[in-house]
C-alpha positions as CSV (number, residue, x, y, z in Angstrom):
1,M,0.0,-0.1,0.1
2,S,1.3,3.4,-0.8
3,S,2.2,6.1,2.0
4,F,-0.7,8.1,0.3
5,D,-3.3,5.3,0.8
6,E,-2.0,4.6,4.3
7,R,-2.3,8.2,5.3
8,Q,-6.0,8.4,3.5
9,K,-7.0,5.4,5.7
10,S,-5.5,6.7,8.9
11,F,-7.5,10.2,8.3
12,E,-10.8,8.3,7.4
13,K,-10.6,6.5,10.8
14,K,-9.7,9.6,12.9
15,F,-12.6,11.3,11.1
16,A,-14.8,8.4,12.4
17,H,-13.1,8.0,15.6
18,D,-14.2,12.1,15.8
19,E,-17.2,11.5,14.6
20,E,-18.4,9.0,17.3
21,L,-17.0,11.0,20.0
22,Q,-18.9,14.0,19.1
23,F,-22.1,11.8,19.0
24,K,-21.4,10.4,22.6
25,V,-20.6,13.7,23.8
26,N,-23.6,15.3,22.6
27,A,-25.8,12.3,24.0
28,R,-24.4,12.9,27.6
29,R,-24.8,16.6,27.3
30,N,-28.6,15.6,26.4
31,K,-28.8,13.5,29.1
32,Y,-27.5,15.9,31.8
33,L,-29.9,18.7,30.2
34,G,-32.6,15.9,30.7
35,Q,-31.8,15.6,34.2
36,W,-32.0,19.2,34.8
37,A,-35.1,19.8,33.1
38,S,-36.6,16.9,34.8
39,K,-35.7,18.2,38.8
40,L,-37.6,21.5,37.4
41,L,-40.4,19.7,36.1
42,G,-40.5,17.6,39.3
43,Y,-40.2,14.1,38.2
44,N,-40.1,11.1,39.8
45,E,-36.9,8.5,39.2
46,E,-38.9,6.7,36.7
47,K,-40.4,9.7,35.0
48,E,-37.2,11.2,34.5
49,K,-35.6,8.0,32.8
50,E,-38.4,8.4,30.4
51,Y,-37.6,12.2,30.0
52,I,-34.0,12.1,29.3
53,Q,-34.5,9.3,26.4
54,A,-36.9,12.0,25.3
55,V,-34.4,14.7,25.1
56,I,-31.7,12.4,23.4
57,K,-34.3,11.3,21.1
58,A,-35.3,14.8,20.1
59,D,-31.1,15.3,18.9
60,F,-32.1,13.4,16.3
61,T,-35.1,15.5,14.6
62,E,-32.7,17.7,12.9
63,A,-29.1,18.7,12.6
64,G,-27.6,21.1,15.3
65,D,-28.8,22.0,18.7
66,E,-32.2,23.6,18.1
67,D,-34.2,21.0,18.3
68,V,-33.0,20.1,21.8
69,F,-33.4,23.4,22.8
70,R,-37.1,23.3,21.2
71,K,-38.1,20.4,23.3
72,I,-36.3,21.7,26.8
73,Y,-38.0,25.1,26.2
74,K,-41.4,24.0,25.5
75,D,-41.5,21.8,28.5
76,L,-40.1,24.4,30.5
77,K,-42.5,27.1,29.4
78,N,-45.2,26.8,32.3
79,H,-42.2,27.3,34.6
80,N,-41.0,30.6,33.8
81,I,-37.3,29.5,32.6
82,P,-35.8,32.0,30.4
83,E,-34.5,31.2,26.9
84,E,-31.3,32.5,27.9
85,E,-31.0,30.3,31.2
86,I,-31.7,27.0,28.9
87,R,-29.1,28.0,26.4
88,K,-25.9,29.0,29.5
89,K,-27.5,25.2,30.9
90,M,-26.9,23.7,27.2
91,N,-23.6,25.3,27.2
92,E,-22.6,24.3,30.6
93,T,-23.5,20.6,30.2
94,M,-21.9,20.4,27.0
95,E,-18.7,21.1,28.5
96,L,-19.4,18.9,31.4
97,A,-19.7,15.8,28.8
98,K,-16.7,17.2,26.9
99,K,-14.7,16.6,30.1
100,D,-16.3,13.2,30.7
101,F,-14.7,12.0,27.4
102,S,-11.8,13.7,27.8
């Protein structure tokens, strides 16, 4: 195999690894967001688990984070949680999730 082919395969493996890692970080962030929101919603342990799964699944609606934001925002609408607080929590939980995988 030529060095070019080896380099190409190496880049492909790194790309696949990076994509898998980003997927795991996003899922962990969504778990943390779900835990935070479920506490604000007053859910019990069983309902919290279901809610966390719903938040994780919401991330598959479209690319990016807006699908998760909309779900959390809609669910917390009656609890007077401002949009800025949700976005701040999304950033905080993303940093926490990144630390989990570093």
